[in-house]
VEXROTI-80847 format. One record per residue: y, x, z of N, C-alpha, C in turn; residue in three letters. Coordinates in steps of 0.1 Angstrom, whole numbers, plus 2048, in hexadecimal, padded with zeros to 3 digits. Each point is the difference from the previous one (the first is absolute). Example, Ala and Ser with C-alpha at 12.3 -4.5 7.8 and 13.67 -1.06 7.14 Angstrom:
! VEXROTI-80847
- 7C7; 884; 84E; 80C; 7F7; 800; 80C; 809; 800; ALA
- 80B; 7FC; 7F9; 80B; 809; 800; 80B; 7F8; 808; SER
! end
This chain:
! VEXROTI-80847
- 494; 771; 191; 80E; 800; 7FB; 805; 80E; 7FF; MET
- 808; 803; 7F5; 804; 80D; 7FD; 80B; 805; 80B; LYS
- 7FC; 80B; 807; 809; 805; 80A; 809; 80B; 7FC; ARG
- 7FF; 803; 7F3; 809; 80A; 7FA; 80A; 7F9; 7F7; ASP
- 80B; 807; 7FE; 80A; 7FB; 7F7; 7FA; 7FF; 7F2; MET
- 804; 7F6; 7F8; 7FB; 7FE; 7F3; 805; 80B; 7F6; ARG
- 80B; 806; 804; 806; 80B; 7F8; 808; 809; 809; ARG
- 804; 80B; 7FB; 808; 809; 808; 80F; 7FC; 7FF; ALA
- 808; 804; 80A; 80E; 7FE; 800; 806; 80C; 7F8; ILE
- 808; 7FD; 7F7; 806; 80A; 7F7; 80C; 808; 807; THR
- 803; 80C; 7FC; 80B; 807; 805; 80D; 7F8; 7FE; GLU
- 801; 7FA; 7F4; 80C; 7F8; 7FD; 801; 7F4; 80A; GLN
- 7F5; 7FA; 804; 801; 7F5; 80A; 804; 806; 80E; GLU
- 7FB; 80B; 803; 804; 806; 80D; 80F; 803; 800; LEU
- 805; 805; 7F5; 80F; 803; 7FF; 808; 7F4; 800; ARG
- 7FB; 7F5; 7FA; 807; 7F3; 800; 801; 7FB; 80E; THR
- 7F5; 801; 808; 800; 7FB; 80E; 80A; 808; 808; TYR
- 800; 80D; 7FE; 809; 809; 808; 80F; 7FD; 7FC; GLU
- 802; 7FE; 7F3; 80E; 7FE; 7FC; 805; 7F2; 802; GLU
- 7F8; 7F6; 7FD; 804; 7F2; 801; 7FD; 7F9; 80E; ASP
- 7F6; 806; 807; 7FB; 7FA; 80C; 7F6; 7F5; 7FE; GLY
- 7FD; 7FD; 7F4; 7F6; 7F6; 7FC; 7F9; 803; 7F3; VAL
- 7F4; 7FD; 7FE; 7F9; 802; 7F4; 7F5; 7F5; 7FE; VAL
- 7FE; 7FC; 7F4; 7F6; 7F6; 7FD; 7F3; 807; 7FB; TRP
- 7F5; 7FF; 807; 7F4; 807; 7FC; 7F7; 7F6; 7FA; LEU
- 801; 7FF; 7F3; 7F8; 7F6; 7F9; 7F1; 803; 800; ARG
- 7F7; 7F6; 802; 7F2; 802; 7FE; 7FA; 80B; 809; GLY
- 805; 802; 80C; 7FB; 80B; 809; 7F5; 7FB; 809; ILE
- 800; 7F3; 803; 7F6; 7FA; 80A; 7F6; 7F8; 7F8; LEU
- 7F3; 801; 805; 7F6; 7F7; 7FB; 804; 7F2; 804; ASP
- 7FF; 7F7; 7F6; 804; 7F2; 802; 7F9; 7F9; 80B; GLU
- 7F4; 805; 803; 7F8; 7FA; 80B; 807; 801; 80E; ARG
- 808; 80B; 801; 808; 801; 80D; 80A; 7F5; 800; TRP
- 806; 7FD; 7F5; 80B; 7F6; 7FF; 7FA; 7F2; 803; VAL
- 7F4; 7FE; 7FA; 7F9; 7F3; 802; 7FD; 7FE; 80F; THR
- 7FB; 80B; 806; 7FC; 7FF; 80E; 80D; 7FD; 809; MET
- 80B; 807; 7FC; 80C; 7FD; 807; 805; 7F2; 7FF; LEU
- 800; 7FA; 7F4; 804; 7F3; 7FE; 7F7; 7F6; 808; ALA
- 7F3; 802; 801; 7F8; 7F8; 808; 803; 801; 80E; GLU
- 803; 80C; 805; 803; 802; 80E; 80D; 7F9; 804; ALA
- 80A; 801; 7F7; 80C; 7F9; 803; 7FF; 7F1; 800; ILE
- 7F8; 7FB; 7F7; 7FD; 7F1; 800; 7F9; 7FC; 80C; ASP
- 7F7; 808; 805; 7F9; 7FD; 80D; 80A; 800; 80C; GLU
- 809; 809; 800; 809; 801; 80C; 80A; 7F4; 800; MET
- 802; 7FB; 7F4; 809; 7F4; 800; 7F9; 7F4; 805; LEU
- 7F3; 7FF; 800; 7F8; 7F5; 805; 7FE; 803; 80F; VAL
- 7FC; 80C; 803; 7FD; 804; 80E; 809; 80C; 804; ASN
- 80C; 7FD; 805; 80B; 80A; 803; 7FB; 80B; 809; PRO
- 804; 80C; 7FC; 7FD; 80C; 808; 80D; 808; 802; ILE
- 7FF; 80A; 809; 80B; 80A; 802; 80D; 7F8; 803; ALA
- 80B; 806; 7FB; 80D; 7FA; 803; 805; 7F9; 7F3; GLN
- 800; 7F3; 801; 804; 7F8; 7F4; 80C; 7F8; 802; MET
- 809; 7FF; 7F6; 80C; 7F9; 801; 802; 7F7; 7F3; LEU
- 804; 7F4; 802; 803; 7F7; 7F6; 810; 800; 7FE; ASP
- 804; 808; 7F5; 80E; 801; 7FE; 807; 7F3; 7FC; PHE
- 7F8; 7F8; 7F8; 805; 7F3; 7FC; 803; 7F7; 80D; THR
- 7F6; 800; 809; 802; 7F8; 80C; 80C; 805; 808; GLY
- 802; 80D; 800; 80B; 806; 807; 80D; 7FB; 7FA; LEU
- 801; 801; 7F2; 80C; 7FB; 7F9; 803; 7F2; 802; GLY
- 7F5; 7F7; 800; 802; 7F2; 802; 806; 7FD; 80E; MET
- 7FB; 808; 80A; 805; 7FF; 80D; 80F; 803; 801; ALA
- 803; 80B; 7F9; 80E; 804; 7FF; 809; 7F5; 7FB; MET
- 7FB; 7F9; 7F6; 807; 7F5; 7FA; 7FE; 7F3; 808; ALA
- 7FA; 801; 80B; 7FD; 7F4; 809; 7F8; 7F6; 7F9; GLN
- 7F7; 805; 7F7; 7F6; 7F7; 7F9; 7F3; 7FF; 807; GLN
- 7FE; 809; 80A; 7F3; 800; 807; 803; 803; 80F; ALA
- 7F7; 7FC; 808; 802; 803; 80F; 7FA; 80D; 805; GLY
- 7FD; 809; 7F7; 7FA; 80D; 804; 806; 80B; 7F7; ARG
- 7FE; 80C; 804; 806; 80B; 7F8; 7F5; 808; 7F9; SER
- 7F6; 7F9; 7FB; 7F6; 807; 7F8; 7F3; 801; 808; GLY
- 7F5; 803; 7FA; 7F3; 801; 806; 7FC; 80F; 800; ILE
- 7FD; 805; 80B; 7FB; 80E; 800; 7F6; 802; 80B; TRP
- 7FA; 80C; 7FF; 7F7; 804; 80B; 805; 80E; 804; ARG
- 800; 803; 80D; 804; 80D; 804; 80F; 7FF; 805; GLY
- 805; 80C; 803; 80E; 800; 806; 80A; 801; 7F5; ASP
- 805; 7F5; 7FB; 80A; 800; 7F6; 80C; 7F8; 806; ASN
- 803; 803; 80D; 80B; 7F8; 807; 80E; 802; 7FA; SER
- 801; 80B; 7F8; 80D; 803; 7FA; 803; 7F6; 7F5; TRP
- 7F6; 7FA; 7FA; 801; 7F6; 7F6; 803; 7F2; 805; ASN
- 80D; 7FE; 805; 803; 7F3; 805; 80C; 7FA; 7F8; THR
- 7FF; 7F3; 7FE; 80B; 7FA; 7F8; 80E; 802; 806; ALA
- 801; 802; 80D; 80D; 802; 806; 806; 80D; 7FC; ALA
- 7F8; 80A; 7FB; 806; 80C; 7FC; 804; 801; 7F2; LYS
- 7FD; 7F6; 7F8; 804; 7FF; 7F2; 805; 7F3; 7FD; ILE
- 80D; 7FD; 803; 805; 7F3; 7FE; 807; 7FF; 7F3; SER
- 800; 80A; 7F8; 807; 800; 7F3; 7F7; 7FF; 7F5; GLN
- 804; 803; 7F4; 7FA; 7FD; 7F3; 7F2; 805; 7FF; ASP
- 7F7; 7F7; 7FC; 7F3; 803; 7FC; 801; 802; 7F0; VAL
- 7FA; 80A; 7FB; 801; 802; 7F1; 7F6; 7F8; 7F9; LEU
- 804; 7F5; 7F9; 7F8; 7F7; 7F9; 802; 802; 7F1; LEU
- 7F6; 7FF; 7F8; 800; 801; 7F2; 802; 7F2; 7FA; ASP
- 80B; 7FE; 7F9; 803; 7F2; 7FB; 7F8; 7FD; 7F4; ASP
- 7F8; 80A; 7FB; 7F8; 7FE; 7F4; 7F2; 7F9; 805; ARG
- 7FE; 801; 80C; 7F3; 7FA; 806; 804; 7F3; 807; VAL
- 7FB; 7F5; 7FA; 803; 7F3; 805; 7F3; 7F7; 802; ARG
- 7F8; 803; 80A; 7F4; 7F9; 802; 803; 7F3; 808; PRO
- 7F7; 7F6; 7FE; 800; 7F4; 808; 7FE; 805; 80F; ALA
- 805; 7F9; 80A; 7FF; 804; 80E; 7F1; 803; 804; PRO
- 7F7; 7F7; 7FB; 7F2; 802; 804; 7F9; 80B; 7F9; GLU
- 807; 806; 7F5; 7FA; 80B; 7F8; 807; 80D; 803; GLN
- 809; 801; 80A; 807; 80C; 803; 7F6; 80B; 804; ARG
- 801; 80C; 7FA; 7F8; 80B; 804; 806; 807; 80D; GLY
- 7F7; 806; 808; 805; 807; 80C; 7FE; 80F; 7FE; HIS
- 80A; 807; 802; 801; 80F; 7FF; 7FA; 805; 80D; PHE
- 7F4; 807; 7FF; 7F9; 804; 80C; 7FF; 810; 800; ILE
- 802; 805; 80C; 800; 80E; 803; 7F6; 803; 80B; CYS
- 7F8; 80B; 7FE; 7F7; 804; 80B; 800; 810; 800; ALA
- 7FF; 805; 80D; 801; 80E; 802; 7F4; 805; 808; THR
- 7FC; 80C; 7FF; 7F5; 806; 807; 7F3; 7FA; 7FD; GLU
- 7FF; 7FB; 7F4; 7F3; 7F9; 7FC; 7F4; 809; 7FF; THR
- 803; 80D; 7FE; 7F5; 809; 7FE; 7F8; 802; 80D; TRP
- 806; 7FD; 80B; 7F9; 801; 80D; 7F7; 7F4; 803; LYS
- 801; 7F5; 7F8; 7F9; 7F4; 803; 7F7; 7FC; 7F4; HIS
- 803; 803; 7F4; 7F8; 7FC; 7F5; 7F8; 80C; 7FB; SER
- 7F2; 7FE; 801; 7F8; 80B; 7FB; 802; 805; 7F2; PRO
- 803; 7F6; 7F7; 803; 803; 7F2; 80C; 808; 7FE; ALA
- 80B; 7FD; 807; 80D; 807; 7FF; 7FF; 80D; 807; ILE
- 7F8; 801; 80B; 7FD; 80D; 806; 7F9; 80A; 7F7; ARG
- 7F7; 7FA; 7F8; 7F8; 808; 7F7; 80A; 805; 7F5; GLU
- 809; 7F7; 7FB; 80A; 804; 7F6; 809; 80B; 805; LEU
- 804; 7FF; 80D; 80A; 809; 806; 7F9; 80E; 802; ALA
- 7F3; 800; 803; 7FA; 80D; 804; 7F6; 806; 7F7; LEU
- 7FA; 7F7; 7F8; 7F5; 805; 7F7; 802; 7FF; 7F1; GLN
- 80B; 7F9; 7FC; 803; 7FF; 7F2; 808; 80C; 7FB; SER
- 803; 801; 7F4; 808; 80B; 7FB; 80F; 800; 805; PRO
- 804; 7F6; 807; 80E; 7FE; 804; 805; 80C; 809; VAL
- 7F8; 804; 80A; 805; 80C; 808; 802; 80D; 7F7; PRO
- 7F6; 802; 7F7; 801; 80C; 7F7; 80D; 7FF; 7F7; LYS
- 802; 7F3; 7FB; 80C; 7FF; 7F8; 80D; 803; 808; ILE
- 801; 7FB; 80C; 80B; 803; 808; 802; 80F; 803; ALA
- 7F4; 807; 803; 800; 80E; 803; 805; 808; 7F3; ALA
- 7FB; 7FC; 7F5; 804; 807; 7F3; 80F; 7FF; 7FE; LEU
- 805; 7F4; 802; 80E; 7FD; 7FD; 809; 809; 80A; LEU
- 7FB; 801; 80C; 808; 808; 809; 7FC; 80F; 800; MET
- 7F7; 804; 7F7; 7FB; 80D; 7FE; 7FB; 806; 80E; ARG
- 7F8; 7F7; 806; 7FA; 804; 80D; 7F1; 7FF; 800; SER
- 7FA; 808; 809; 7F1; 800; 801; 7FB; 7F5; 809; SER
- 809; 7FA; 808; 7FC; 7F7; 80A; 80A; 7F5; 802; LYS
- 7FB; 7F3; 802; 80A; 7F5; 803; 7FA; 7F8; 80C; VAL
- 809; 7F9; 806; 7FD; 7F7; 80B; 805; 7F2; 7FD; TYR
- 7F7; 7F6; 802; 805; 7F2; 7FE; 809; 7FC; 80B; VAL
- 80C; 7FB; 7FC; 80A; 7FC; 80A; 800; 7F1; 802; TYR
- 7FE; 7F8; 7F5; 800; 7F2; 801; 7FF; 7F9; 7F3; GLY
- 801; 7F3; 800; 800; 7F9; 7F3; 808; 7F3; 802; ASP
- 803; 7FA; 7F4; 807; 7F3; 800; 7FA; 7F8; 7F4; GLN
- 7FC; 7F4; 802; 7FB; 7F7; 7F6; 80B; 7F5; 7FE; VAL
- 804; 7FE; 7F3; 809; 7F5; 7FD; 7FA; 7F7; 7F6; LEU
- 802; 7F3; 802; 7FA; 7F6; 7F7; 80B; 7F6; 7FD; VAL
- 802; 7FD; 7F3; 809; 7F5; 7FB; 7F8; 7F7; 7F7; LYS
- 7FC; 7F4; 804; 7FA; 7F7; 7F7; 80A; 7F9; 7F7; PRO
- 7FB; 7F9; 7F6; 80A; 7F8; 7F7; 808; 7F7; 809; PRO
- 80D; 7FE; 7FC; 808; 7F7; 808; 807; 807; 80C; GLY
- 7FF; 80D; 801; 807; 807; 80B; 80E; 802; 7FC; THR
- 80A; 7FB; 808; 80E; 801; 7FD; 807; 80C; 805; MET
- 7FB; 806; 80B; 806; 80B; 806; 800; 80D; 7F8; GLU
- 80C; 806; 7FE; 800; 80D; 7FA; 7FF; 80A; 80B; ARG
- 7FD; 80C; 7FC; 7FF; 80B; 809; 80C; 809; 7FF; THR
- 808; 801; 80B; 80C; 808; 800; 7FD; 80F; 7FD; ALA
- 809; 807; 7F9; 7FE; 80E; 7FE; 800; 807; 80E; TRP
- 7F6; 809; 801; 7FF; 807; 80D; 7FA; 80D; 7FE; HIS
- 801; 809; 809; 7FA; 80D; 800; 7F5; 800; 80A; GLN
- 7F4; 803; 7FC; 7F5; 800; 809; 801; 809; 80C; ASP
- 806; 80B; 7FE; 800; 80B; 80A; 806; 7FB; 80E; LEU
- 80A; 7F8; 7FF; 806; 7FB; 80D; 7F7; 7F8; 808; GLY
- 7F6; 7F9; 7FA; 7F7; 7F7; 807; 7F4; 809; 806; TYR
- 7FD; 80B; 7F9; 7F4; 808; 803; 802; 809; 80C; ASP
- 80C; 803; 805; 803; 809; 80B; 7FA; 80E; 7FD; HIS
- 803; 805; 7F4; 7FB; 80D; 7FC; 80C; 809; 7FD; LEU
- 7FE; 80D; 801; 80A; 809; 7FC; 7F9; 80A; 7F6; GLU
- 808; 806; 7F8; 7FB; 80A; 7F7; 7FD; 7FA; 7F2; GLY
- 7FC; 809; 7F7; 7FD; 7FC; 7F2; 7F1; 7FE; 7FD; SER
- 7F7; 805; 809; 7F2; 7FF; 7FC; 7FA; 7F3; 805; GLN
- 805; 7F5; 7FA; 7FA; 7F3; 802; 7FF; 7F9; 7F2; ALA
- 7F5; 7FA; 7FE; 7FE; 7FA; 7F2; 7FA; 7F2; 802; SER
- 805; 7F6; 7F9; 7FC; 7F3; 800; 7F9; 7FD; 7F3; ALA
- 7F3; 7FC; 800; 7F9; 7FC; 7F4; 7FF; 7F1; 7FF; VAL
- 807; 7FA; 7F6; 800; 7F2; 7FE; 7F5; 7FC; 7F6; ARG
- 7F8; 7F6; 804; 7F5; 7FB; 7F8; 801; 7F1; 7FE; ILE
- 805; 7FC; 7F4; 800; 7F1; 7FD; 7F2; 7FC; 7FC; PRO
- 7FD; 7F3; 802; 7F3; 7FB; 7FC; 801; 7F7; 7F4; THR
- 80C; 7FE; 7FC; 803; 7F7; 7F4; 807; 808; 7F5; THR
- 7FD; 7FE; 7F4; 807; 806; 7F5; 80E; 7FA; 800; ARG
- 80A; 808; 803; 80D; 7FC; 801; 808; 800; 7F3; GLU
- 808; 7F5; 7FE; 807; 7FF; 7F4; 80F; 7FD; 803; THR
- 809; 802; 7F6; 80E; 7FD; 803; 802; 7F1; 804; PRO
- 7F8; 7F7; 7FB; 801; 7F2; 803; 7FC; 7FD; 80F; GLU
- 7F9; 809; 806; 7FC; 7FE; 80E; 80B; 806; 809; MET
- 808; 809; 7FA; 809; 808; 809; 7FA; 80D; 804; GLY
- 807; 80B; 7FE; 7FA; 80D; 802; 807; 807; 80C; LEU
- 7F9; 809; 806; 806; 80A; 80A; 809; 809; 7F8; VAL
- 80C; 803; 806; 809; 80A; 7FB; 803; 80A; 80A; ARG
- 802; 80C; 7FC; 803; 80B; 809; 80D; 807; 7FD; TYR
- 806; 805; 80A; 80D; 808; 7FF; 7FC; 80E; 7FD; TRP
- 7FF; 804; 7F4; 7FB; 80D; 7FC; 808; 80B; 806; ARG
- 7F9; 80A; 806; 806; 80C; 805; 808; 7FE; 80D; GLY
- 7FF; 7F4; 806; 807; 7FD; 80C; 7FB; 808; 80C; SER
- 7F4; 805; 7FF; 7FA; 808; 80B; 806; 80E; 802; HIS
- 807; 804; 7F6; 805; 80E; 801; 80C; 802; 809; LYS
- 807; 7F5; 803; 80C; 801; 808; 7FD; 802; 80F; SER
- 7F4; 7FC; 804; 7FC; 800; 80E; 806; 7F5; 808; GLY
- 808; 7F7; 7FA; 806; 7F5; 807; 7F6; 7F6; 805; THR
- 802; 7FC; 80C; 7F8; 7F5; 806; 809; 7F3; 800; ILE
- 7FB; 7F6; 7F9; 808; 7F3; 800; 7FB; 7F7; 80B; TYR
- 809; 7F7; 803; 7FD; 7F6; 80A; 7F5; 7F7; 7FB; LYS
- 7F7; 7FC; 809; 7F6; 7F6; 7FD; 806; 7F2; 800; VAL
- 7FA; 7F7; 7F8; 804; 7F3; 800; 7F4; 7F7; 803; ASN
- 802; 7F3; 7FE; 7F6; 7F6; 804; 7F7; 7FC; 7F4; TYR
- 800; 808; 7F6; 7F7; 7FE; 7F4; 803; 7F4; 7F7; PHE
- 803; 7F5; 806; 804; 7F4; 7F8; 80F; 7FE; 801; ILE
- 807; 809; 806; 80E; 7FF; 802; 806; 80E; 800; SER
- 80C; 801; 7FB; 807; 80D; 800; 806; 803; 80E; ASP
- 7FF; 7F7; 809; 805; 801; 80D; 7F9; 80C; 808; ARG
- 808; 808; 807; 7FA; 80A; 808; 807; 800; 80E; SER
- 7F8; 801; 80A; 805; 802; 80E; 7FE; 80E; 805; ASP
- 7FC; 809; 7F6; 7FC; 80D; 804; 80C; 808; 804; ASP
- 800; 808; 80B; 80B; 808; 804; 7FE; 80E; 7FB; ASP
- 7F6; 803; 7F8; 7FE; 80D; 7FB; 7FF; 7FF; 7F1; GLN
- 803; 80C; 7FA; 7FF; 800; 7F1; 80D; 7FD; 7F9; GLY
- 800; 801; 7F3; 80C; 7FE; 7F8; 7FF; 7F2; 7F9; VAL
- 80A; 7F9; 7FF; 7FF; 7F3; 7F8; 7FC; 802; 7F2; PRO
- 7F8; 7F8; 7FB; 7FB; 801; 7F2; 80C; 7FD; 7F7; VAL
- 803; 808; 7F6; 80B; 7FE; 7F7; 7FF; 7F2; 7F9; PRO
- 80B; 7F9; 7FF; 800; 7F2; 7FB; 7FA; 7FE; 7F3; SER
- 802; 80A; 7F7; 7FA; 7FF; 7F2; 7F1; 800; 800; GLY
- 7FA; 806; 80A; 7F1; 801; 800; 7FA; 7F2; 802; VAL
- 808; 7F7; 807; 7FA; 7F3; 802; 7FD; 7F8; 7F4; TYR
- 806; 805; 7F4; 7FD; 7F9; 7F4; 7F2; 804; 7FA; GLN
- 7FA; 80A; 806; 7F3; 804; 7FB; 7F5; 7F7; 806; ILE
- 7FA; 7F8; 7F7; 7F6; 7F7; 805; 7F3; 808; 802; GLU
- 7FA; 7FE; 80C; 7F3; 807; 803; 7F5; 7F6; 804; VAL
- 7F4; 805; 7FF; 7F4; 7F9; 804; 7FD; 7F4; 7F7; LYS
- 7F4; 800; 7FB; 7FC; 7F6; 7F7; 802; 7F2; 805; ALA
- 805; 7F7; 7F8; 805; 7F3; 805; 7F7; 7F5; 7FC; GLN
- 7F6; 801; 7F7; 7F8; 7F6; 7FB; 809; 7F5; 7FA; SER
- 809; 804; 7F7; 809; 7F7; 7FA; 7F9; 7F7; 7F5; LEU
- 7F5; 805; 7FB; 7F9; 7F8; 7F5; 7FA; 7F3; 805; ASP
- 7FF; 7FE; 80E; 7FB; 7F4; 805; 7F1; 7FF; 800; GLY
- 7F9; 80B; 7FC; 7F2; 800; 7FE; 7F8; 80A; 809; LYS
- 806; 80C; 801; 7F9; 80B; 806; 804; 802; 80E; SER
- 7F6; 804; 808; 803; 804; 80E; 801; 810; 800; THR
- 80B; 805; 805; 801; 80E; 800; 7FB; 805; 80E; THR
- 7F7; 80A; 800; 7FB; 806; 80C; 801; 80F; 7FE; ARG
- 804; 807; 80B; 801; 80E; 7FF; 7FE; 806; 80E; GLN
- 7FC; 80C; 800; 800; 808; 80D; 807; 80D; 7FE; ILE
- 807; 804; 80A; 806; 80E; 7FF; 7FA; 807; 80C; THR
- 7FA; 80B; 7FD; 7FA; 809; 80A; 809; 80C; 801; LEU
- 804; 803; 80D; 809; 80B; 803; 7F8; 80B; 806; VAL
- 802; 80C; 7FA; 7F9; 80C; 805; 80A; 80B; 803; THR
- 7FD; 809; 809; 809; 80B; 804; 7F8; 80D; 800; VAL
- 807; 80B; 7FF; 7F9; 80D; 801; 80A; 809; 807; THR
- 7FB; 80C; 804; 809; 80A; 807; 801; 80C; 7F8; ARG
! end
């Protein structure tokens, strides 16, 4: 498997990243890395690893449709239905039959448990990509998050700022998002608040499927930003969206 980038990152792409806080690096990874990632994610859905949370199960519990607050492994005690008694963000364009409802799954720290994802985090071109974007000679893996939305998933992802969840300070942190599905507008696309990193503002964290926040730190997210739809939704009713975000830091 090719351990080097398929192409160089251009100076224009570096400037875009620094100015906008986000850049799309087309065709930079060997597709075999993406295939390996998709297979690893499918495997963990069958045989759970790390810290896993069923956001759909959590939302159903909040609506008193289920007797539990999601399925997870590890210490996710903050994810309890009692703490989010208000609106779950549901997409009214998605109307599956009850038995066909997709479940929005999240897993973290998977690189510590999955050999394939560990290889991706440490031996693939991803660390070099992060280092180049931060104009650094060295990076450290901080963590990862896997998100999966199969067809029929009704939960939307609330707009949020990753920094508040990561417990990091400073500007030398980079998240590399790798989708395993070719994403289309019909599926729903990730959207970013371009340039928002420049203010240095830390926003309150929310519960991912709800705008509700019990955080006593940070600034409330401006109300207009809630209109920005984020995270692929699998609206076409056919495709499962899988992605991993690998977070790296440098000094």
